[in-house]
Biopython code that builds the backbone (N, CA, C, O; Angstrom):
import numpy as np
from Bio.PDB.StructureBuilder import StructureBuilder

atoms = [
    (1, "MET", "N", (-20.659, -18.894, 9.829)),
    (1, "MET", "CA", (-20.674, -17.592, 9.194)),
    (1, "MET", "C", (-19.956, -16.597, 10.109)),
    (1, "MET", "O", (-20.222, -16.541, 11.309)),
    (2, "ALA", "N", (-19.066, -15.833, 9.543)),
    (2, "ALA", "CA", (-18.332, -14.820, 10.287)),
    (2, "ALA", "C", (-19.170, -13.546, 10.397)),
    (2, "ALA", "O", (-20.024, -13.269, 9.555)),
    (3, "HIS", "N", (-18.905, -12.784, 11.450)),
    (3, "HIS", "CA", (-19.662, -11.559, 11.697)),
    (3, "HIS", "C", (-18.705, -10.379, 11.777)),
    (3, "HIS", "O", (-17.851, -10.321, 12.661)),
    (4, "LEU", "N", (-18.850, -9.447, 10.855)),
    (4, "LEU", "CA", (-18.048, -8.232, 10.796)),
    (4, "LEU", "C", (-18.877, -7.083, 11.340)),
    (4, "LEU", "O", (-20.012, -6.874, 10.911)),
    (5, "GLU", "N", (-18.314, -6.332, 12.289)),
    (5, "GLU", "CA", (-18.978, -5.154, 12.829)),
    (5, "GLU", "C", (-18.134, -3.932, 12.516)),
    (5, "GLU", "O", (-16.936, -3.905, 12.795)),
    (6, "ILE", "N", (-18.760, -2.935, 11.941)),
    (6, "ILE", "CA", (-18.088, -1.687, 11.629)),
    (6, "ILE", "C", (-18.767, -0.595, 12.446)),
    (6, "ILE", "O", (-19.931, -0.268, 12.215)),
    (7, "THR", "N", (-18.035, -0.038, 13.398)),
    (7, "THR", "CA", (-18.543, 1.027, 14.249)),
    (7, "THR", "C", (-17.977, 2.340, 13.735)),
    (7, "THR", "O", (-16.764, 2.484, 13.581)),
    (8, "TYR", "N", (-18.855, 3.293, 13.470)),
    (8, "TYR", "CA", (-18.424, 4.544, 12.857)),
    (8, "TYR", "C", (-19.035, 5.743, 13.578)),
    (8, "TYR", "O", (-20.103, 5.640, 14.182)),
    (9, "CYS", "N", (-18.351, 6.867, 13.508)),
    (9, "CYS", "CA", (-18.796, 8.108, 14.137)),
    (9, "CYS", "C", (-19.811, 8.819, 13.236)),
    (9, "CYS", "O", (-19.518, 9.128, 12.081)),
    (10, "ILE", "N", (-20.995, 9.072, 13.775)),
    (10, "ILE", "CA", (-22.001, 9.778, 12.985)),
    (10, "ILE", "C", (-21.669, 11.260, 12.871)),
    (10, "ILE", "O", (-22.003, 11.894, 11.870)),
    (11, "GLY", "N", (-21.016, 11.816, 13.885)),
    (11, "GLY", "CA", (-20.648, 13.219, 13.852)),
    (11, "GLY", "C", (-19.596, 13.526, 12.788)),
    (11, "GLY", "O", (-19.514, 14.648, 12.287)),
    (12, "CYS", "N", (-18.797, 12.521, 12.451)),
    (12, "CYS", "CA", (-17.759, 12.681, 11.424)),
    (12, "CYS", "C", (-18.283, 12.342, 10.026)),
    (12, "CYS", "O", (-17.551, 12.439, 9.041)),
    (13, "ASN", "N", (-19.545, 11.946, 9.950)),
    (13, "ASN", "CA", (-20.173, 11.578, 8.679)),
    (13, "ASN", "C", (-19.469, 10.415, 7.979)),
    (13, "ASN", "O", (-19.248, 10.454, 6.768)),
    (14, "TRP", "N", (-19.123, 9.397, 8.735)),
    (14, "TRP", "CA", (-18.414, 8.248, 8.178)),
    (14, "TRP", "C", (-19.335, 7.088, 7.789)),
    (14, "TRP", "O", (-18.863, 5.973, 7.566)),
    (15, "LEU", "N", (-20.634, 7.342, 7.708)),
    (15, "LEU", "CA", (-21.567, 6.296, 7.276)),
    (15, "LEU", "C", (-21.239, 5.804, 5.870)),
    (15, "LEU", "O", (-21.229, 4.596, 5.633)),
    (16, "LEU", "N", (-20.973, 6.701, 4.944)),
    (16, "LEU", "CA", (-20.679, 6.276, 3.572)),
    (16, "LEU", "C", (-19.421, 5.417, 3.513)),
    (16, "LEU", "O", (-19.380, 4.431, 2.777)),
    (17, "ARG", "N", (-18.404, 5.779, 4.272)),
    (17, "ARG", "CA", (-17.176, 4.988, 4.325)),
    (17, "ARG", "C", (-17.457, 3.605, 4.903)),
    (17, "ARG", "O", (-17.003, 2.595, 4.366)),
    (18, "ALA", "N", (-18.211, 3.568, 6.001)),
    (18, "ALA", "CA", (-18.554, 2.294, 6.624)),
    (18, "ALA", "C", (-19.370, 1.432, 5.660)),
    (18, "ALA", "O", (-19.148, 0.226, 5.555)),
    (19, "GLY", "N", (-20.306, 2.056, 4.964)),
    (19, "GLY", "CA", (-21.125, 1.336, 3.999)),
    (19, "GLY", "C", (-20.307, 0.799, 2.838)),
    (19, "GLY", "O", (-20.563, -0.301, 2.348)),
    (20, "TRP", "N", (-19.325, 1.571, 2.398)),
    (20, "TRP", "CA", (-18.462, 1.115, 1.300)),
    (20, "TRP", "C", (-17.633, -0.095, 1.730)),
    (20, "TRP", "O", (-17.513, -1.063, 0.980)),
    (21, "TYR", "N", (-17.058, -0.043, 2.942)),
    (21, "TYR", "CA", (-16.317, -1.206, 3.447)),
    (21, "TYR", "C", (-17.238, -2.430, 3.522)),
    (21, "TYR", "O", (-16.850, -3.532, 3.134)),
    (22, "ALA", "N", (-18.443, -2.228, 4.018)),
    (22, "ALA", "CA", (-19.395, -3.334, 4.123)),
    (22, "ALA", "C", (-19.703, -3.912, 2.746)),
    (22, "ALA", "O", (-19.689, -5.130, 2.567)),
    (23, "GLN", "N", (-19.978, -3.056, 1.783)),
    (23, "GLN", "CA", (-20.287, -3.491, 0.421)),
    (23, "GLN", "C", (-19.130, -4.283, -0.179)),
    (23, "GLN", "O", (-19.338, -5.351, -0.754)),
    (24, "GLU", "N", (-17.925, -3.767, -0.048)),
    (24, "GLU", "CA", (-16.747, -4.442, -0.592)),
    (24, "GLU", "C", (-16.553, -5.826, 0.040)),
    (24, "GLU", "O", (-16.266, -6.800, -0.655)),
    (25, "CYS", "N", (-16.710, -5.897, 1.343)),
    (25, "CYS", "CA", (-16.512, -7.169, 2.042)),
    (25, "CYS", "C", (-17.617, -8.171, 1.690)),
    (25, "CYS", "O", (-17.341, -9.355, 1.501)),
    (26, "LEU", "N", (-18.844, -7.706, 1.602)),
    (26, "LEU", "CA", (-19.941, -8.600, 1.220)),
    (26, "LEU", "C", (-19.790, -9.073, -0.221)),
    (26, "LEU", "O", (-20.113, -10.220, -0.531)),
    (27, "SER", "N", (-19.307, -8.209, -1.097)),
    (27, "SER", "CA", (-19.090, -8.606, -2.490)),
    (27, "SER", "C", (-18.028, -9.691, -2.590)),
    (27, "SER", "O", (-18.112, -10.571, -3.448)),
    (28, "THR", "N", (-17.040, -9.631, -1.726)),
    (28, "THR", "CA", (-15.953, -10.603, -1.751)),
    (28, "THR", "C", (-16.314, -11.902, -1.051)),
    (28, "THR", "O", (-16.030, -12.980, -1.573)),
    (29, "PHE", "N", (-16.937, -11.822, 0.124)),
    (29, "PHE", "CA", (-17.148, -13.010, 0.946)),
    (29, "PHE", "C", (-18.579, -13.550, 0.905)),
    (29, "PHE", "O", (-18.842, -14.628, 1.437)),
    (30, "GLY", "N", (-19.493, -12.829, 0.292)),
    (30, "GLY", "CA", (-20.855, -13.315, 0.082)),
    (30, "GLY", "C", (-21.542, -13.795, 1.346)),
    (30, "GLY", "O", (-21.526, -13.128, 2.380)),
    (31, "THR", "N", (-22.143, -14.967, 1.237)),
    (31, "THR", "CA", (-22.942, -15.501, 2.338)),
    (31, "THR", "C", (-22.095, -16.016, 3.496)),
    (31, "THR", "O", (-22.643, -16.430, 4.517)),
    (32, "GLY", "N", (-20.775, -15.999, 3.358)),
    (32, "GLY", "CA", (-19.902, -16.413, 4.450)),
    (32, "GLY", "C", (-19.663, -15.317, 5.467)),
    (32, "GLY", "O", (-18.946, -15.513, 6.449)),
    (33, "LEU", "N", (-20.271, -14.149, 5.227)),
    (33, "LEU", "CA", (-20.025, -13.000, 6.088)),
    (33, "LEU", "C", (-21.324, -12.254, 6.356)),
    (33, "LEU", "O", (-22.109, -11.996, 5.444)),
    (34, "ARG", "N", (-21.531, -11.920, 7.601)),
    (34, "ARG", "CA", (-22.648, -11.067, 8.012)),
    (34, "ARG", "C", (-22.036, -9.751, 8.480)),
    (34, "ARG", "O", (-21.054, -9.765, 9.223)),
    (35, "VAL", "N", (-22.585, -8.633, 8.068)),
    (35, "VAL", "CA", (-22.018, -7.325, 8.403)),
    (35, "VAL", "C", (-23.052, -6.486, 9.152)),
    (35, "VAL", "O", (-24.218, -6.407, 8.765)),
    (36, "THR", "N", (-22.592, -5.869, 10.225)),
    (36, "THR", "CA", (-23.425, -4.955, 10.994)),
    (36, "THR", "C", (-22.728, -3.602, 11.056)),
    (36, "THR", "O", (-21.545, -3.519, 11.384)),
    (37, "LEU", "N", (-23.468, -2.544, 10.738)),
    (37, "LEU", "CA", (-22.963, -1.186, 10.888)),
    (37, "LEU", "C", (-23.503, -0.630, 12.200)),
    (37, "LEU", "O", (-24.697, -0.735, 12.483)),
    (38, "ILE", "N", (-22.617, -0.039, 12.995)),
    (38, "ILE", "CA", (-23.005, 0.482, 14.300)),
    (38, "ILE", "C", (-22.685, 1.970, 14.361)),
    (38, "ILE", "O", (-21.521, 2.368, 14.318)),
    (39, "ALA", "N", (-23.719, 2.778, 14.462)),
    (39, "ALA", "CA", (-23.539, 4.227, 14.582)),
    (39, "ALA", "C", (-23.140, 4.566, 16.007)),
    (39, "ALA", "O", (-23.686, 4.022, 16.967)),
    (40, "ASP", "N", (-22.181, 5.471, 16.133)),
    (40, "ASP", "CA", (-21.669, 5.875, 17.445)),
    (40, "ASP", "C", (-21.486, 7.390, 17.435)),
    (40, "ASP", "O", (-21.097, 7.969, 16.421)),
    (41, "ASP", "N", (-21.767, 8.021, 18.560)),
    (41, "ASP", "CA", (-21.579, 9.466, 18.611)),
    (41, "ASP", "C", (-20.324, 9.859, 19.391)),
    (41, "ASP", "O", (-20.154, 11.019, 19.767)),
    (42, "THR", "N", (-19.450, 8.881, 19.628)),
    (42, "THR", "CA", (-18.162, 9.145, 20.259)),
    (42, "THR", "C", (-17.244, 9.730, 19.197)),
    (42, "THR", "O", (-17.025, 9.102, 18.161)),
    (43, "GLY", "N", (-16.718, 10.886, 19.425)),
    (43, "GLY", "CA", (-15.930, 11.598, 18.431)),
    (43, "GLY", "C", (-14.799, 10.794, 17.807)),
    (43, "GLY", "O", (-13.892, 10.330, 18.499)),
    (44, "GLY", "N", (-14.867, 10.638, 16.494)),
    (44, "GLY", "CA", (-13.773, 10.057, 15.731)),
    (44, "GLY", "C", (-13.651, 8.555, 15.750)),
    (44, "GLY", "O", (-12.654, 8.019, 15.264)),
    (45, "VAL", "N", (-14.622, 7.858, 16.288)),
    (45, "VAL", "CA", (-14.501, 6.402, 16.359)),
    (45, "VAL", "C", (-14.713, 5.765, 14.985)),
    (45, "VAL", "O", (-15.639, 6.124, 14.258)),
    (46, "PHE", "N", (-13.850, 4.826, 14.644)),
    (46, "PHE", "CA", (-14.026, 3.983, 13.461)),
    (46, "PHE", "C", (-13.282, 2.694, 13.753)),
    (46, "PHE", "O", (-12.057, 2.626, 13.652)),
    (47, "ARG", "N", (-14.052, 1.662, 14.120)),
    (47, "ARG", "CA", (-13.477, 0.373, 14.501)),
    (47, "ARG", "C", (-14.102, -0.734, 13.680)),
    (47, "ARG", "O", (-15.273, -0.672, 13.306)),
    (48, "ILE", "N", (-13.300, -1.745, 13.409)),
    (48, "ILE", "CA", (-13.783, -2.911, 12.690)),
    (48, "ILE", "C", (-13.432, -4.135, 13.516)),
    (48, "ILE", "O", (-12.283, -4.322, 13.914)),
    (49, "ALA", "N", (-14.435, -4.967, 13.769)),
    (49, "ALA", "CA", (-14.231, -6.188, 14.538)),
    (49, "ALA", "C", (-14.766, -7.373, 13.745)),
    (49, "ALA", "O", (-15.765, -7.261, 13.036)),
    (50, "LEU", "N", (-14.097, -8.493, 13.874)),
    (50, "LEU", "CA", (-14.521, -9.729, 13.226)),
    (50, "LEU", "C", (-14.712, -10.777, 14.300)),
    (50, "LEU", "O", (-13.779, -11.110, 15.030)),
    (51, "ASP", "N", (-15.918, -11.293, 14.394)),
    (51, "ASP", "CA", (-16.276, -12.283, 15.409)),
    (51, "ASP", "C", (-15.852, -11.838, 16.807)),
    (51, "ASP", "O", (-15.328, -12.624, 17.595)),
    (52, "GLY", "N", (-16.092, -10.555, 17.094)),
    (52, "GLY", "CA", (-15.830, -10.021, 18.420)),
    (52, "GLY", "C", (-14.396, -9.591, 18.676)),
    (52, "GLY", "O", (-14.103, -9.043, 19.739)),
    (53, "GLN", "N", (-13.495, -9.825, 17.733)),
    (53, "GLN", "CA", (-12.096, -9.427, 17.907)),
    (53, "GLN", "C", (-11.793, -8.226, 17.018)),
    (53, "GLN", "O", (-12.030, -8.255, 15.810)),
    (54, "GLN", "N", (-11.273, -7.188, 17.623)),
    (54, "GLN", "CA", (-10.957, -5.983, 16.863)),
    (54, "GLN", "C", (-9.836, -6.259, 15.871)),
    (54, "GLN", "O", (-8.799, -6.823, 16.221)),
    (55, "ILE", "N", (-10.068, -5.846, 14.611)),
    (55, "ILE", "CA", (-9.018, -5.992, 13.604)),
    (55, "ILE", "C", (-8.549, -4.642, 13.085)),
    (55, "ILE", "O", (-7.539, -4.569, 12.384)),
    (56, "TRP", "N", (-9.267, -3.567, 13.417)),
    (56, "TRP", "CA", (-8.822, -2.233, 13.016)),
    (56, "TRP", "C", (-9.440, -1.191, 13.930)),
    (56, "TRP", "O", (-10.617, -1.273, 14.279)),
    (57, "ASP", "N", (-8.636, -0.213, 14.314)),
    (57, "ASP", "CA", (-9.117, 0.941, 15.062)),
    (57, "ASP", "C", (-8.440, 2.173, 14.469)),
    (57, "ASP", "O", (-7.212, 2.255, 14.439)),
    (58, "ARG", "N", (-9.224, 3.114, 14.006)),
    (58, "ARG", "CA", (-8.687, 4.297, 13.334)),
    (58, "ARG", "C", (-7.666, 5.038, 14.189)),
    (58, "ARG", "O", (-6.620, 5.453, 13.690)),
    (59, "LYS", "N", (-7.963, 5.203, 15.466)),
    (59, "LYS", "CA", (-7.060, 5.946, 16.338)),
    (59, "LYS", "C", (-5.779, 5.164, 16.623)),
    (59, "LYS", "O", (-4.684, 5.724, 16.565)),
    (60, "ALA", "N", (-5.911, 3.887, 16.928)),
    (60, "ALA", "CA", (-4.738, 3.072, 17.281)),
    (60, "ALA", "C", (-3.890, 2.722, 16.064)),
    (60, "ALA", "O", (-2.663, 2.676, 16.148)),
    (61, "ASP", "N", (-4.553, 2.474, 14.926)),
    (61, "ASP", "CA", (-3.836, 1.999, 13.741)),
    (61, "ASP", "C", (-3.505, 3.111, 12.748)),
    (61, "ASP", "O", (-2.861, 2.865, 11.728)),
    (62, "GLY", "N", (-3.937, 4.314, 13.044)),
    (62, "GLY", "CA", (-3.578, 5.448, 12.204)),
    (62, "GLY", "C", (-4.362, 5.555, 10.915)),
    (62, "GLY", "O", (-3.848, 5.229, 9.845)),
    (63, "GLY", "N", (-5.581, 6.001, 11.002)),
    (63, "GLY", "CA", (-6.389, 6.208, 9.807)),
    (63, "GLY", "C", (-7.277, 5.025, 9.477)),
    (63, "GLY", "O", (-7.697, 4.274, 10.358)),
    (64, "PHE", "N", (-7.550, 4.876, 8.207)),
    (64, "PHE", "CA", (-8.464, 3.841, 7.734)),
    (64, "PHE", "C", (-7.678, 2.768, 6.973)),
    (64, "PHE", "O", (-6.666, 3.064, 6.338)),
    (65, "PRO", "N", (-8.149, 1.533, 7.043)),
    (65, "PRO", "CA", (-7.413, 0.480, 6.334)),
    (65, "PRO", "C", (-7.635, 0.553, 4.823)),
    (65, "PRO", "O", (-8.699, 0.959, 4.358)),
    (66, "GLU", "N", (-6.627, 0.159, 4.079)),
    (66, "GLU", "CA", (-6.810, -0.049, 2.650)),
    (66, "GLU", "C", (-7.753, -1.240, 2.506)),
    (66, "GLU", "O", (-7.666, -2.188, 3.287)),
    (67, "ILE", "N", (-8.643, -1.210, 1.533)),
    (67, "ILE", "CA", (-9.615, -2.292, 1.379)),
    (67, "ILE", "C", (-8.917, -3.626, 1.147)),
    (67, "ILE", "O", (-9.371, -4.662, 1.633)),
    (68, "LYS", "N", (-7.829, -3.601, 0.414)),
    (68, "LYS", "CA", (-7.059, -4.819, 0.153)),
    (68, "LYS", "C", (-6.568, -5.435, 1.466)),
    (68, "LYS", "O", (-6.686, -6.645, 1.664)),
    (69, "ALA", "N", (-6.024, -4.619, 2.353)),
    (69, "ALA", "CA", (-5.523, -5.107, 3.635)),
    (69, "ALA", "C", (-6.664, -5.623, 4.511)),
    (69, "ALA", "O", (-6.508, -6.627, 5.206)),
    (70, "LEU", "N", (-7.801, -4.944, 4.480)),
    (70, "LEU", "CA", (-8.947, -5.387, 5.266)),
    (70, "LEU", "C", (-9.444, -6.739, 4.780)),
    (70, "LEU", "O", (-9.698, -7.633, 5.587)),
    (71, "LYS", "N", (-9.585, -6.895, 3.479)),
    (71, "LYS", "CA", (-10.045, -8.177, 2.931)),
    (71, "LYS", "C", (-9.064, -9.297, 3.249)),
    (71, "LYS", "O", (-9.474, -10.420, 3.544)),
    (72, "GLN", "N", (-7.785, -9.001, 3.192)),
    (72, "GLN", "CA", (-6.784, -10.021, 3.515)),
    (72, "GLN", "C", (-6.874, -10.422, 4.990)),
    (72, "GLN", "O", (-6.756, -11.601, 5.324)),
    (73, "ALA", "N", (-7.085, -9.437, 5.871)),
    (73, "ALA", "CA", (-7.213, -9.732, 7.297)),
    (73, "ALA", "C", (-8.426, -10.611, 7.571)),
    (73, "ALA", "O", (-8.361, -11.539, 8.377)),
    (74, "ILE", "N", (-9.539, -10.312, 6.891)),
    (74, "ILE", "CA", (-10.749, -11.121, 7.062)),
    (74, "ILE", "C", (-10.512, -12.525, 6.513)),
    (74, "ILE", "O", (-10.807, -13.520, 7.175)),
    (75, "ARG", "N", (-9.984, -12.594, 5.314)),
    (75, "ARG", "CA", (-9.712, -13.896, 4.690)),
    (75, "ARG", "C", (-8.800, -14.756, 5.557)),
    (75, "ARG", "O", (-9.055, -15.946, 5.741)),
    (76, "ASP", "N", (-7.741, -14.159, 6.085)),
    (76, "ASP", "CA", (-6.778, -14.902, 6.892)),
    (76, "ASP", "C", (-7.413, -15.510, 8.132)),
    (76, "ASP", "O", (-6.924, -16.513, 8.651)),
    (77, "ARG", "N", (-8.496, -14.914, 8.609)),
    (77, "ARG", "CA", (-9.167, -15.430, 9.804)),
    (77, "ARG", "C", (-10.287, -16.415, 9.480)),
    (77, "ARG", "O", (-10.505, -17.364, 10.232)),
    (78, "ILE", "N", (-10.999, -16.207, 8.376)),
    (78, "ILE", "CA", (-12.164, -17.068, 8.130)),
    (78, "ILE", "C", (-11.941, -18.137, 7.070)),
    (78, "ILE", "O", (-12.631, -19.157, 7.075)),
    (79, "ASP", "N", (-10.998, -17.929, 6.166)),
    (79, "ASP", "CA", (-10.775, -18.890, 5.079)),
    (79, "ASP", "C", (-9.373, -18.684, 4.486)),
    (79, "ASP", "O", (-9.244, -18.183, 3.369)),
    (80, "PRO", "N", (-8.322, -19.069, 5.229)),
    (80, "PRO", "CA", (-6.947, -18.764, 4.826)),
    (80, "PRO", "C", (-6.542, -19.281, 3.442)),
    (80, "PRO", "O", (-5.612, -18.745, 2.839)),
    (81, "GLU", "N", (-7.203, -20.282, 2.943)),
    (81, "GLU", "CA", (-6.848, -20.846, 1.640)),
    (81, "GLU", "C", (-7.533, -20.135, 0.480)),
    (81, "GLU", "O", (-7.214, -20.389, -0.682)),
    (82, "ARG", "N", (-8.445, -19.272, 0.782)),
    (82, "ARG", "CA", (-9.214, -18.561, -0.251)),
    (82, "ARG", "C", (-8.336, -17.580, -1.025)),
    (82, "ARG", "O", (-7.533, -16.854, -0.438)),
    (83, "SER", "N", (-8.494, -17.567, -2.318)),
    (83, "SER", "CA", (-7.792, -16.600, -3.163)),
    (83, "SER", "C", (-8.643, -15.344, -3.292)),
    (83, "SER", "O", (-9.862, -15.412, -3.448)),
    (84, "LEU", "N", (-7.980, -14.207, -3.223)),
    (84, "LEU", "CA", (-8.668, -12.932, -3.409)),
    (84, "LEU", "C", (-8.411, -12.375, -4.792)),
    (84, "LEU", "O", (-8.669, -11.197, -5.042)),
    (85, "GLY", "N", (-7.917, -13.183, -5.676)),
    (85, "GLY", "CA", (-7.682, -12.750, -7.045)),
    (85, "GLY", "C", (-6.650, -11.651, -7.103)),
    (85, "GLY", "O", (-5.588, -11.753, -6.489)),
    (86, "HIS", "N", (-6.961, -10.587, -7.848)),
    (86, "HIS", "CA", (-5.995, -9.505, -8.036)),
    (86, "HIS", "C", (-5.671, -8.756, -6.752)),
    (86, "HIS", "O", (-4.670, -8.042, -6.696)),
    (87, "SER", "N", (-6.493, -8.903, -5.722)),
    (87, "SER", "CA", (-6.233, -8.243, -4.437)),
    (87, "SER", "C", (-5.280, -9.041, -3.558)),
    (87, "SER", "O", (-4.909, -8.606, -2.468)),
    (88, "ASP", "N", (-4.896, -10.196, -4.040)),
    (88, "ASP", "CA", (-4.096, -11.103, -3.222)),
    (88, "ASP", "C", (-2.599, -10.935, -3.492)),
    (88, "ASP", "O", (-2.142, -10.996, -4.633)),
    (89, "THR", "N", (-1.873, -10.727, -2.433)),
    (89, "THR", "CA", (-0.406, -10.623, -2.561)),
    (89, "THR", "C", (0.263, -11.548, -1.562)),
    (89, "THR", "O", (1.195, -11.148, -0.865)),
    (90, "ARG", "N", (-0.202, -12.755, -1.495)),
    (90, "ARG", "CA", (0.337, -13.720, -0.524)),
    (90, "ARG", "C", (1.716, -14.148, -0.875)),
    (90, "ARG", "O", (2.312, -14.955, -0.163)),
]
sb = StructureBuilder()
sb.init_structure("model")
sb.init_model(0)
sb.init_chain("A")
sb.init_seg("    ")
for serial, (resi, resn, name, xyz) in enumerate(atoms, 1):
    if name == "N":
        sb.init_residue(resn, " ", resi, " ")
    sb.init_atom(name, np.array(xyz, "f"), 0.0, 1.0, " ", f" {name:<3s}", serial, name[0])
structure = sb.get_structure()
């Protein structure tokens, strides 16, 4: 089972965004994915890591990932042969 961690800034009120990403990823990957939300009070932090490896950082990557791109990044690491249906542009 893969482990997705979403670290978000509480001061920026990004809990809803983090929760939405978690919901979308769990809806797509089901029991193959465990998601942890991590509240942080470091200004502006929004990072996503999969199995301990960072796959997105708001500051370094410029904003927030499109959900389609995030799902593709997760899929490519945990199940490259999996189809994402209409979200797939392989």
